A tleap script that builds the chain and sets N, CA, C and O, in Angstrom:
source leaprc.protein.ff14SB
mol = sequence {
  NMET THR ARG ILE VAL ARG ALA VAL VAL ALA
  SER THR ALA VAL VAL ALA ALA ALA LEU SER
  ALA GLY ALA GLY ALA ALA GLN ALA ASP TYR
  ALA ALA ASN GLY ASP GLN MET HIE TYR VAL
  LEU ARG SER ASN VAL LYS GLY ILE ASP TYR
  LEU SER TRP TYR ASP GLY ARG GLY VAL HIE
  GLN THR ARG SER ASP GLN LEU PHE LYS HIE
  GLU THR PRO LYS TRP TRP PHE ALA LYS TRP
  THR TYR THR SER ARG GLY ALA ASN TYR ALA
  ALA ILE SER ALA SER SER GLU GLY LYS SER
  ASN SER THR TRP ILE GLU CYS GLU VAL TRP
  VAL ASN GLY VAL LYS VAL GLU HIE GLU ALA
  SER GLN GLY PRO TYR ALA SER VAL TYR CCYS
}
set mol.1.N position { 111.140 82.242 79.026 }
set mol.1.CA position { 112.375 80.995 78.993 }
set mol.1.C position { 113.273 81.040 77.828 }
set mol.1.O position { 114.405 80.558 77.851 }
set mol.2.N position { 112.666 81.722 76.639 }
set mol.2.CA position { 113.451 81.969 75.358 }
set mol.2.C position { 114.215 83.076 75.852 }
set mol.2.O position { 115.259 83.326 75.249 }
set mol.3.N position { 113.874 83.837 76.903 }
set mol.3.CA position { 115.075 85.002 77.224 }
set mol.3.C position { 115.944 84.524 78.063 }
set mol.3.O position { 116.789 85.333 78.445 }
set mol.4.N position { 116.034 82.959 78.668 }
set mol.4.CA position { 117.065 82.614 79.020 }
set mol.4.C position { 118.178 81.399 78.439 }
set mol.4.O position { 119.202 81.004 78.995 }
set mol.5.N position { 117.553 80.939 77.041 }
set mol.5.CA position { 118.118 80.646 76.257 }
set mol.5.C position { 118.996 81.656 75.382 }
set mol.5.O position { 120.194 81.664 75.100 }
set mol.6.N position { 118.148 82.334 75.127 }
set mol.6.CA position { 119.315 83.453 74.180 }
set mol.6.C position { 120.771 84.250 75.357 }
set mol.6.O position { 121.885 84.539 74.921 }
set mol.7.N position { 120.358 84.432 76.720 }
set mol.7.CA position { 121.200 84.542 77.162 }
set mol.7.C position { 121.873 83.739 77.655 }
set mol.7.O position { 122.648 84.207 78.489 }
set mol.8.N position { 121.951 82.127 77.425 }
set mol.8.CA position { 123.027 81.419 77.381 }
set mol.8.C position { 123.555 81.187 75.919 }
set mol.8.O position { 124.712 80.791 75.777 }
set mol.9.N position { 122.885 81.379 75.006 }
set mol.9.CA position { 123.738 81.488 74.003 }
set mol.9.C position { 124.609 82.842 73.690 }
set mol.9.O position { 125.757 82.957 73.261 }
set mol.10.N position { 123.826 83.631 73.991 }
set mol.10.CA position { 125.033 84.931 74.008 }
set mol.10.C position { 125.871 84.946 74.852 }
set mol.10.O position { 126.801 85.552 74.321 }
set mol.11.N position { 126.246 84.599 76.112 }
set mol.11.CA position { 127.273 84.502 76.926 }
set mol.11.C position { 128.092 83.261 76.177 }
set mol.11.O position { 129.305 83.342 75.986 }
set mol.12.N position { 127.523 82.422 75.882 }
set mol.12.CA position { 128.561 80.889 75.087 }
set mol.12.C position { 128.933 81.846 74.127 }
set mol.12.O position { 130.120 81.570 73.954 }
set mol.13.N position { 128.701 82.687 73.476 }
set mol.13.CA position { 129.392 83.108 72.253 }
set mol.13.C position { 130.421 84.369 72.313 }
set mol.13.O position { 131.193 84.743 71.430 }
set mol.14.N position { 130.178 84.995 73.804 }
set mol.14.CA position { 130.749 85.848 74.242 }
set mol.14.C position { 132.802 84.824 74.815 }
set mol.14.O position { 133.998 85.044 74.623 }
set mol.15.N position { 131.840 83.669 75.600 }
set mol.15.CA position { 132.854 83.336 75.965 }
set mol.15.C position { 134.013 82.606 74.944 }
set mol.15.O position { 135.224 82.716 75.138 }
set mol.16.N position { 133.445 81.891 73.894 }
set mol.16.CA position { 134.148 81.019 72.592 }
set mol.16.C position { 134.811 82.498 72.141 }
set mol.16.O position { 136.017 82.410 71.911 }
set mol.17.N position { 134.361 83.554 72.010 }
set mol.17.CA position { 135.046 84.784 71.317 }
set mol.17.C position { 136.528 85.058 72.013 }
set mol.17.O position { 137.530 85.097 71.299 }
set mol.18.N position { 136.613 85.263 73.598 }
set mol.18.CA position { 137.353 85.298 74.444 }
set mol.18.C position { 138.601 84.355 74.475 }
set mol.18.O position { 139.811 84.487 74.655 }
set mol.19.N position { 137.660 83.268 74.195 }
set mol.19.CA position { 138.896 82.057 74.220 }
set mol.19.C position { 139.392 82.062 73.249 }
set mol.19.O position { 140.498 81.532 73.361 }
set mol.20.N position { 139.114 82.517 71.876 }
set mol.20.CA position { 139.563 82.446 70.639 }
set mol.20.C position { 141.242 83.277 70.554 }
set mol.20.O position { 142.415 82.925 70.429 }
set mol.21.N position { 140.500 84.495 70.704 }
set mol.21.CA position { 141.307 85.851 71.289 }
set mol.21.C position { 142.599 85.312 71.677 }
set mol.21.O position { 143.708 85.525 71.184 }
set mol.22.N position { 142.216 84.503 72.747 }
set mol.22.CA position { 143.685 84.403 73.788 }
set mol.22.C position { 144.544 83.377 73.133 }
set mol.22.O position { 145.756 83.395 73.346 }
set mol.23.N position { 143.951 82.385 72.266 }
set mol.23.CA position { 144.641 81.657 71.611 }
set mol.23.C position { 145.266 82.308 71.072 }
set mol.23.O position { 146.483 82.212 71.231 }
set mol.24.N position { 144.627 83.442 70.029 }
set mol.24.CA position { 145.604 84.240 68.897 }
set mol.24.C position { 146.814 84.620 69.587 }
set mol.24.O position { 147.955 84.184 69.432 }
set mol.25.N position { 146.295 85.672 70.525 }
set mol.25.CA position { 147.489 86.349 71.091 }
set mol.25.C position { 148.463 85.391 71.739 }
set mol.25.O position { 149.626 85.750 71.558 }
set mol.26.N position { 148.358 84.471 72.320 }
set mol.26.CA position { 149.468 83.534 72.874 }
set mol.26.C position { 150.477 83.328 71.345 }
set mol.26.O position { 151.693 83.261 71.524 }
set mol.27.N position { 150.051 83.252 70.179 }
set mol.27.CA position { 151.175 83.266 69.249 }
set mol.27.C position { 152.091 84.133 68.598 }
set mol.27.O position { 152.933 84.052 67.704 }
set mol.28.N position { 151.512 85.203 69.553 }
set mol.28.CA position { 151.870 86.773 68.932 }
set mol.28.C position { 153.402 86.978 69.905 }
set mol.28.O position { 153.717 88.121 70.237 }
set mol.29.N position { 154.215 85.879 70.276 }
set mol.29.CA position { 155.554 86.441 70.783 }
set mol.29.C position { 156.413 86.003 69.869 }
set mol.29.O position { 157.582 86.050 70.252 }
set mol.30.N position { 156.244 85.592 68.790 }
set mol.30.CA position { 157.164 85.809 67.846 }
set mol.30.C position { 157.573 86.784 67.228 }
set mol.30.O position { 156.665 87.486 66.782 }
set mol.31.N position { 158.792 87.188 66.972 }
set mol.31.CA position { 159.308 88.628 66.899 }
set mol.31.C position { 160.082 88.582 65.204 }
set mol.31.O position { 160.992 87.755 65.160 }
set mol.32.N position { 159.903 89.136 64.227 }
set mol.32.CA position { 160.583 89.464 63.539 }
set mol.32.C position { 161.662 90.221 63.301 }
set mol.32.O position { 161.587 91.261 63.956 }
set mol.33.N position { 162.924 90.134 62.456 }
set mol.33.CA position { 164.225 90.918 62.139 }
set mol.33.C position { 163.888 92.324 62.141 }
set mol.33.O position { 163.157 92.757 61.250 }
set mol.34.N position { 164.448 93.264 63.262 }
set mol.34.CA position { 164.241 94.418 63.251 }
set mol.34.C position { 163.327 94.859 64.456 }
set mol.34.O position { 163.434 96.055 64.727 }
set mol.35.N position { 162.414 94.109 65.267 }
set mol.35.CA position { 161.373 93.799 66.343 }
set mol.35.C position { 162.034 94.288 67.534 }
set mol.35.O position { 163.149 93.866 67.839 }
set mol.36.N position { 161.320 95.292 68.340 }
set mol.36.CA position { 161.595 95.692 69.606 }
set mol.36.C position { 160.834 94.524 70.441 }
set mol.36.O position { 159.616 94.396 70.565 }
set mol.37.N position { 161.904 93.671 71.004 }
set mol.37.CA position { 161.462 93.038 72.306 }
set mol.37.C position { 161.670 93.261 73.662 }
set mol.37.O position { 162.767 93.720 73.979 }
set mol.38.N position { 160.886 93.044 74.492 }
set mol.38.CA position { 161.049 94.069 75.323 }
set mol.38.C position { 160.764 93.213 76.745 }
set mol.38.O position { 159.554 93.302 76.957 }
set mol.39.N position { 161.310 92.544 77.633 }
set mol.39.CA position { 161.222 91.929 78.766 }
set mol.39.C position { 160.705 92.163 79.871 }
set mol.39.O position { 161.376 93.072 80.360 }
set mol.40.N position { 159.796 91.840 80.649 }
set mol.40.CA position { 160.028 92.860 82.031 }
set mol.40.C position { 159.551 91.684 83.325 }
set mol.40.O position { 158.500 91.060 83.184 }
set mol.41.N position { 160.361 91.486 84.462 }
set mol.41.CA position { 160.336 90.873 85.224 }
set mol.41.C position { 160.533 91.342 86.645 }
set mol.41.O position { 161.454 92.062 87.032 }
set mol.42.N position { 159.213 90.671 87.627 }
set mol.42.CA position { 158.882 91.433 88.859 }
set mol.42.C position { 159.054 90.224 89.878 }
set mol.42.O position { 158.831 89.065 89.526 }
set mol.43.N position { 159.450 90.551 91.117 }
set mol.43.CA position { 158.990 89.811 92.202 }
set mol.43.C position { 159.019 90.659 93.709 }
set mol.43.O position { 159.546 91.759 93.877 }
set mol.44.N position { 158.246 89.770 94.842 }
set mol.44.CA position { 158.544 90.472 96.037 }
set mol.44.C position { 159.856 90.019 96.758 }
set mol.44.O position { 160.107 90.289 97.932 }
set mol.45.N position { 160.663 89.299 95.923 }
set mol.45.CA position { 161.741 89.075 96.892 }
set mol.45.C position { 162.803 89.262 95.858 }
set mol.45.O position { 162.508 89.219 94.664 }
set mol.46.N position { 164.303 89.515 96.356 }
set mol.46.CA position { 164.868 89.668 95.632 }
set mol.46.C position { 166.307 88.786 94.427 }
set mol.46.O position { 167.058 89.208 93.548 }
set mol.47.N position { 166.082 87.596 94.991 }
set mol.47.CA position { 166.719 86.543 94.263 }
set mol.47.C position { 165.930 85.723 93.321 }
set mol.47.O position { 164.836 85.220 93.578 }
set mol.48.N position { 166.468 85.646 92.398 }
set mol.48.CA position { 166.208 84.675 91.060 }
set mol.48.C position { 166.681 83.514 91.206 }
set mol.48.O position { 167.909 83.557 91.139 }
set mol.49.N position { 166.250 82.400 91.389 }
set mol.49.CA position { 166.855 80.722 91.022 }
set mol.49.C position { 167.265 80.417 89.930 }
set mol.49.O position { 168.230 79.654 89.948 }
set mol.50.N position { 166.777 80.826 88.644 }
set mol.50.CA position { 167.034 80.315 87.529 }
set mol.50.C position { 166.139 81.498 86.208 }
set mol.50.O position { 165.014 81.979 86.346 }
set mol.51.N position { 166.770 81.632 85.410 }
set mol.51.CA position { 166.311 82.681 84.155 }
set mol.51.C position { 166.867 82.209 82.972 }
set mol.51.O position { 168.007 81.797 82.756 }
set mol.52.N position { 166.017 82.312 82.317 }
set mol.52.CA position { 166.034 81.877 80.912 }
set mol.52.C position { 165.519 82.722 79.661 }
set mol.52.O position { 164.322 82.550 79.430 }
set mol.53.N position { 166.056 83.431 78.973 }
set mol.53.CA position { 165.688 83.999 77.587 }
set mol.53.C position { 166.250 83.585 76.446 }
set mol.53.O position { 167.136 82.744 76.297 }
set mol.54.N position { 165.486 84.449 75.372 }
set mol.54.CA position { 166.153 84.190 74.112 }
set mol.54.C position { 166.549 85.809 73.738 }
set mol.54.O position { 165.586 86.568 73.838 }
set mol.55.N position { 167.908 86.475 73.296 }
set mol.55.CA position { 168.294 87.634 73.018 }
set mol.55.C position { 168.002 87.404 71.842 }
set mol.55.O position { 167.541 86.470 71.187 }
set mol.56.N position { 168.763 89.620 71.496 }
set mol.56.CA position { 168.051 89.861 70.107 }
set mol.56.C position { 168.603 88.653 68.687 }
set mol.56.O position { 167.947 88.559 67.650 }
set mol.57.N position { 169.695 87.963 68.908 }
set mol.57.CA position { 170.153 87.477 67.960 }
set mol.57.C position { 169.167 85.599 67.771 }
set mol.57.O position { 169.169 84.880 66.772 }
set mol.58.N position { 168.566 85.377 68.930 }
set mol.58.CA position { 167.787 84.040 68.990 }
set mol.58.C position { 168.469 83.335 69.857 }
set mol.58.O position { 167.962 82.302 70.295 }
set mol.59.N position { 169.749 83.745 70.280 }
set mol.59.CA position { 170.182 82.821 71.445 }
set mol.59.C position { 169.664 82.519 72.841 }
set mol.59.O position { 169.257 83.355 73.648 }
set mol.60.N position { 169.739 81.163 73.014 }
set mol.60.CA position { 169.103 81.041 74.640 }
set mol.60.C position { 170.219 81.138 75.535 }
set mol.60.O position { 171.290 80.535 75.605 }
set mol.61.N position { 169.448 82.464 76.497 }
set mol.61.CA position { 170.424 82.471 77.319 }
set mol.61.C position { 169.988 81.690 78.859 }
set mol.61.O position { 168.963 81.064 79.129 }
set mol.62.N position { 171.077 81.971 79.641 }
set mol.62.CA position { 170.293 81.262 81.117 }
set mol.62.C position { 171.401 81.735 81.587 }
set mol.62.O position { 172.405 82.089 80.969 }
set mol.63.N position { 171.032 81.730 83.518 }
set mol.63.CA position { 171.620 82.474 84.363 }
set mol.63.C position { 171.235 81.640 85.883 }
set mol.63.O position { 170.029 81.482 86.075 }
set mol.64.N position { 172.074 81.168 86.833 }
set mol.64.CA position { 171.007 81.180 87.923 }
set mol.64.C position { 171.974 82.037 88.534 }
set mol.64.O position { 172.932 82.733 88.198 }
set mol.65.N position { 171.026 81.548 90.094 }
set mol.65.CA position { 171.205 82.722 91.125 }
set mol.65.C position { 171.908 84.225 90.768 }
set mol.65.O position { 173.058 84.663 90.739 }
set mol.66.N position { 170.703 84.696 90.545 }
set mol.66.CA position { 170.961 86.339 89.600 }
set mol.66.C position { 169.444 87.048 91.217 }
set mol.66.O position { 168.542 86.720 91.987 }
set mol.67.N position { 170.238 88.067 90.726 }
set mol.67.CA position { 169.532 89.408 91.781 }
set mol.67.C position { 169.263 90.536 90.983 }
set mol.67.O position { 169.959 91.178 90.196 }
set mol.68.N position { 167.933 90.648 91.417 }
set mol.68.CA position { 166.987 92.080 90.667 }
set mol.68.C position { 168.197 93.207 90.912 }
set mol.68.O position { 168.979 93.140 91.860 }
set mol.69.N position { 168.218 94.295 89.853 }
set mol.69.CA position { 169.192 95.329 90.279 }
set mol.69.C position { 168.106 96.334 90.059 }
set mol.69.O position { 168.469 97.432 89.636 }
set mol.70.N position { 166.678 96.115 90.302 }
set mol.70.CA position { 165.693 97.706 90.364 }
set mol.70.C position { 165.011 97.282 91.897 }
set mol.70.O position { 164.755 96.128 92.239 }
set mol.71.N position { 164.861 98.111 92.450 }
set mol.71.CA position { 164.078 97.933 93.349 }
set mol.71.C position { 162.776 99.164 93.752 }
set mol.71.O position { 163.002 100.358 93.560 }
set mol.72.N position { 161.500 98.706 94.290 }
set mol.72.CA position { 160.340 99.826 94.210 }
set mol.72.C position { 160.036 99.470 95.497 }
set mol.72.O position { 160.630 98.521 96.008 }
set mol.73.N position { 159.117 100.147 96.162 }
set mol.73.CA position { 158.670 100.172 97.246 }
set mol.73.C position { 158.115 98.557 98.218 }
set mol.73.O position { 158.291 98.006 99.305 }
set mol.74.N position { 157.144 98.322 96.523 }
set mol.74.CA position { 156.622 96.818 96.657 }
set mol.74.C position { 157.301 95.750 95.980 }
set mol.74.O position { 156.856 94.610 96.114 }
set mol.75.N position { 158.101 95.912 95.423 }
set mol.75.CA position { 158.737 94.760 94.515 }
set mol.75.C position { 160.195 94.707 94.094 }
set mol.75.O position { 160.678 95.780 94.457 }
set mol.76.N position { 161.179 93.928 93.469 }
set mol.76.CA position { 162.084 93.766 92.661 }
set mol.76.C position { 162.011 93.772 91.356 }
set mol.76.O position { 161.206 92.951 90.917 }
set mol.77.N position { 162.752 94.622 90.306 }
set mol.77.CA position { 162.343 94.180 88.810 }
set mol.77.C position { 163.429 94.130 87.891 }
set mol.77.O position { 164.616 94.337 88.145 }
set mol.78.N position { 163.062 93.924 87.123 }
set mol.78.CA position { 165.104 93.666 85.707 }
set mol.78.C position { 163.737 93.889 84.669 }
set mol.78.O position { 162.597 93.428 84.728 }
set mol.79.N position { 164.388 94.790 83.725 }
set mol.79.CA position { 163.806 95.243 82.031 }
set mol.79.C position { 165.048 95.033 81.327 }
set mol.79.O position { 166.188 95.254 81.735 }
set mol.80.N position { 164.685 94.594 80.258 }
set mol.80.CA position { 165.464 95.012 79.306 }
set mol.80.C position { 165.025 94.801 78.057 }
set mol.80.O position { 164.038 94.067 78.105 }
set mol.81.N position { 165.360 95.167 76.741 }
set mol.81.CA position { 164.865 95.690 75.610 }
set mol.81.C position { 166.050 94.966 74.458 }
set mol.81.O position { 167.251 95.173 74.635 }
set mol.82.N position { 165.656 94.285 73.523 }
set mol.82.CA position { 166.616 93.799 72.378 }
set mol.82.C position { 165.979 94.530 71.241 }
set mol.82.O position { 164.793 94.840 71.352 }
set mol.83.N position { 166.687 94.858 70.088 }
set mol.83.CA position { 166.080 94.936 68.671 }
set mol.83.C position { 166.588 93.355 67.720 }
set mol.83.O position { 167.684 92.795 67.756 }
set mol.84.N position { 165.521 93.020 67.041 }
set mol.84.CA position { 165.735 91.568 66.789 }
set mol.84.C position { 166.508 91.480 65.713 }
set mol.84.O position { 166.058 92.026 64.706 }
set mol.85.N position { 167.550 90.949 65.628 }
set mol.85.CA position { 168.507 90.713 64.715 }
set mol.85.C position { 168.597 89.323 63.976 }
set mol.85.O position { 169.668 88.972 63.479 }
set mol.86.N position { 167.620 88.640 63.915 }
set mol.86.CA position { 167.744 87.362 63.462 }
set mol.86.C position { 167.008 86.324 64.449 }
set mol.86.O position { 167.015 85.095 64.376 }
set mol.87.N position { 166.314 87.224 65.475 }
set mol.87.CA position { 165.498 86.566 66.307 }
set mol.87.C position { 164.518 86.431 66.000 }
set mol.87.O position { 163.878 87.444 65.718 }
set mol.88.N position { 163.752 84.864 65.868 }
set mol.88.CA position { 162.387 85.286 65.594 }
set mol.88.C position { 161.307 84.450 66.539 }
set mol.88.O position { 160.281 83.959 66.066 }
set mol.89.N position { 161.732 84.343 68.141 }
set mol.89.CA position { 160.937 84.223 68.973 }
set mol.89.C position { 161.147 84.819 70.028 }
set mol.89.O position { 162.352 84.944 70.247 }
set mol.90.N position { 160.157 85.468 71.180 }
set mol.90.CA position { 160.952 86.023 72.183 }
set mol.90.C position { 160.178 85.390 73.239 }
set mol.90.O position { 159.015 85.041 73.034 }
set mol.91.N position { 160.803 85.210 74.445 }
set mol.91.CA position { 160.215 84.316 75.277 }
set mol.91.C position { 161.164 84.553 76.675 }
set mol.91.O position { 162.285 85.048 76.559 }
set mol.92.N position { 160.659 84.185 77.914 }
set mol.92.CA position { 161.397 84.233 79.178 }
set mol.92.C position { 160.974 83.374 79.882 }
set mol.92.O position { 159.760 83.182 79.820 }
set mol.93.N position { 161.761 82.555 80.785 }
set mol.93.CA position { 161.251 81.883 82.243 }
set mol.93.C position { 161.901 82.303 82.994 }
set mol.93.O position { 162.783 83.075 82.620 }
set mol.94.N position { 161.763 81.994 84.346 }
set mol.94.CA position { 162.464 82.332 85.539 }
set mol.94.C position { 161.522 81.329 86.918 }
set mol.94.O position { 160.403 80.818 86.936 }
set mol.95.N position { 162.548 81.401 87.851 }
set mol.95.CA position { 161.804 80.970 88.958 }
set mol.95.C position { 162.242 81.918 90.291 }
set mol.95.O position { 163.179 82.702 90.136 }
set mol.96.N position { 161.775 81.866 91.188 }
set mol.96.CA position { 162.012 82.805 92.284 }
set mol.96.C position { 162.690 81.919 93.202 }
set mol.96.O position { 162.591 80.705 93.024 }
set mol.97.N position { 163.617 82.552 94.519 }
set mol.97.CA position { 164.426 81.939 95.237 }
set mol.97.C position { 163.693 81.855 96.640 }
set mol.97.O position { 163.902 81.022 97.521 }
set mol.98.N position { 162.614 83.104 96.653 }
set mol.98.CA position { 161.368 82.615 97.992 }
set mol.98.C position { 160.678 81.575 98.439 }
set mol.98.O position { 159.714 81.072 97.862 }
set mol.99.N position { 161.105 81.260 99.373 }
set mol.99.CA position { 160.634 80.181 99.766 }
set mol.99.C position { 159.527 80.165 101.069 }
set mol.99.O position { 159.344 79.371 101.992 }
set mol.100.N position { 158.930 81.363 100.695 }
set mol.100.CA position { 157.346 81.577 101.646 }
set mol.100.C position { 156.348 81.073 100.780 }
set mol.100.O position { 156.724 80.708 99.667 }
set mol.101.N position { 154.814 80.955 101.150 }
set mol.101.CA position { 153.943 80.713 100.368 }
set mol.101.C position { 153.110 82.513 99.846 }
set mol.101.O position { 152.138 82.911 99.202 }
set mol.102.N position { 153.921 82.918 100.398 }
set mol.102.CA position { 153.996 84.233 99.840 }
set mol.102.C position { 154.488 85.049 98.734 }
set mol.102.O position { 153.899 86.024 98.267 }
set mol.103.N position { 155.803 84.500 98.283 }
set mol.103.CA position { 156.775 84.654 97.268 }
set mol.103.C position { 155.704 84.700 95.552 }
set mol.103.O position { 155.051 83.825 94.984 }
set mol.104.N position { 155.940 85.939 95.268 }
set mol.104.CA position { 155.173 85.806 93.909 }
set mol.104.C position { 156.431 86.216 92.769 }
set mol.104.O position { 157.555 86.566 93.129 }
set mol.105.N position { 156.097 86.124 91.662 }
set mol.105.CA position { 156.640 86.697 90.498 }
set mol.105.C position { 156.304 86.544 89.285 }
set mol.105.O position { 155.870 85.444 88.940 }
set mol.106.N position { 156.411 87.517 88.421 }
set mol.106.CA position { 155.691 87.468 86.835 }
set mol.106.C position { 156.358 88.120 85.728 }
set mol.106.O position { 157.206 89.011 85.782 }
set mol.107.N position { 155.964 87.675 84.938 }
set mol.107.CA position { 157.014 88.466 83.571 }
set mol.107.C position { 155.663 88.605 81.987 }
set mol.107.O position { 154.574 88.232 81.552 }
set mol.108.N position { 156.972 89.507 81.725 }
set mol.108.CA position { 155.910 90.232 80.951 }
set mol.108.C position { 156.887 90.450 79.121 }
set mol.108.O position { 158.052 90.798 78.926 }
set mol.109.N position { 156.141 90.189 78.425 }
set mol.109.CA position { 156.914 90.185 76.639 }
set mol.109.C position { 156.299 90.609 76.167 }
set mol.109.O position { 155.253 90.010 75.920 }
set mol.110.N position { 156.519 92.096 75.646 }
set mol.110.CA position { 156.411 93.075 74.815 }
set mol.110.C position { 157.241 93.030 73.172 }
set mol.110.O position { 158.466 93.026 73.050 }
set mol.111.N position { 156.329 93.002 72.101 }
set mol.111.CA position { 156.966 93.091 70.945 }
set mol.111.C position { 156.096 94.155 70.011 }
set mol.111.O position { 154.929 94.172 69.620 }
set mol.112.N position { 157.492 95.228 69.812 }
set mol.112.CA position { 156.945 96.679 69.142 }
set mol.112.C position { 156.034 96.966 70.180 }
set mol.112.O position { 154.864 96.914 69.801 }
set mol.113.N position { 156.237 97.321 71.660 }
set mol.113.CA position { 155.201 98.053 72.263 }
set mol.113.C position { 154.025 97.640 72.866 }
set mol.113.O position { 153.603 98.110 73.923 }
set mol.114.N position { 153.228 96.353 71.906 }
set mol.114.CA position { 152.386 95.614 72.492 }
set mol.114.C position { 152.797 94.513 73.513 }
set mol.114.O position { 153.964 94.123 73.457 }
set mol.115.N position { 152.126 94.078 74.259 }
set mol.115.CA position { 152.288 93.501 75.138 }
set mol.115.C position { 151.645 92.097 74.702 }
set mol.115.O position { 150.434 92.045 74.492 }
set mol.116.N position { 152.611 90.734 74.539 }
set mol.116.CA position { 151.780 90.035 74.015 }
set mol.116.C position { 151.669 88.675 74.891 }
set mol.116.O position { 151.058 87.644 74.609 }
set mol.117.N position { 152.659 89.065 76.356 }
set mol.117.CA position { 152.820 87.837 77.176 }
set mol.117.C position { 152.389 88.111 78.705 }
set mol.117.O position { 153.103 89.052 79.049 }
set mol.118.N position { 151.716 87.811 79.594 }
set mol.118.CA position { 151.892 87.917 80.819 }
set mol.118.C position { 151.570 87.110 81.730 }
set mol.118.O position { 150.404 86.741 81.595 }
set mol.119.N position { 152.170 86.599 82.742 }
set mol.119.CA position { 152.090 85.548 83.313 }
set mol.119.C position { 152.260 85.980 84.929 }
set mol.119.O position { 152.965 86.931 85.266 }
set mol.120.N position { 151.512 85.146 85.881 }
set mol.120.CA position { 152.156 85.216 87.378 }
set mol.120.C position { 152.410 83.861 88.123 }
set mol.120.O position { 152.238 82.734 87.660 }
set mol.121.N position { 152.753 84.125 89.090 }
set mol.121.CA position { 152.931 82.790 89.749 }
set mol.121.C position { 153.627 83.098 91.179 }
set mol.121.O position { 154.698 83.692 91.301 }
set mol.122.N position { 152.570 82.422 92.600 }
set mol.122.CA position { 152.593 82.259 93.648 }
set mol.122.C position { 153.048 81.386 94.298 }
set mol.122.O position { 152.619 80.359 93.770 }
set mol.123.N position { 153.892 81.021 95.447 }
set mol.123.CA position { 154.320 80.152 95.916 }
set mol.123.C position { 156.071 79.809 96.262 }
set mol.123.O position { 157.007 80.498 95.857 }
set mol.124.N position { 156.150 78.862 96.908 }
set mol.124.CA position { 157.489 78.325 97.451 }
set mol.124.C position { 158.392 78.380 96.167 }
set mol.124.O position { 158.291 77.288 95.609 }
set mol.125.N position { 159.080 79.061 95.602 }
set mol.125.CA position { 160.369 78.868 94.260 }
set mol.125.C position { 159.003 79.366 93.311 }
set mol.125.O position { 158.630 78.568 92.451 }
set mol.126.N position { 158.543 80.173 93.401 }
set mol.126.CA position { 157.333 80.439 92.259 }
set mol.126.C position { 158.173 80.124 90.930 }
set mol.126.O position { 159.395 80.125 91.073 }
set mol.127.N position { 157.704 79.878 89.764 }
set mol.127.CA position { 157.892 80.194 88.593 }
set mol.127.C position { 157.224 80.613 87.512 }
set mol.127.O position { 156.013 80.453 87.666 }
set mol.128.N position { 157.648 81.298 86.012 }
set mol.128.CA position { 156.525 81.657 85.529 }
set mol.128.C position { 157.558 81.396 84.236 }
set mol.128.O position { 158.756 81.117 84.287 }
set mol.129.N position { 156.679 81.580 83.029 }
set mol.129.CA position { 156.755 81.584 81.519 }
set mol.129.C position { 155.884 82.181 80.580 }
set mol.129.O position { 154.678 82.190 80.334 }
set mol.130.N position { 157.114 82.765 80.069 }
set mol.130.CA position { 155.958 83.974 79.076 }
set mol.130.C position { 156.959 83.988 77.796 }
set mol.130.O position { 156.679 84.655 76.800 }
savepdb mol mol.pdb
quit
């Protein structure tokens, strides 16, 4: 019986450590002046219904009805990099124009070569926020 109790306590500690590490990592999308902010957006459909991000000066940018510029055999993608010049936040959000249940979209935010955010979504007009 004590082995089971120890196993439960040990697994609870591992889960708690993983959750607290994830909570701390979510704060890492703040960028300091001079940081390299890198955004990646991928989808299995070419059209983006809505796109929003912060540029290197910290100015909120939005676009609608955009097309991905790059293609691989499996997906469409866009990526761009800014050097922070006064920005203190790195974030992106987007929604796909795909109408089917198999539509997917994902985003990543990297700051100084470290991936600080990743999110994926699937379904009609799938949306992500990183």
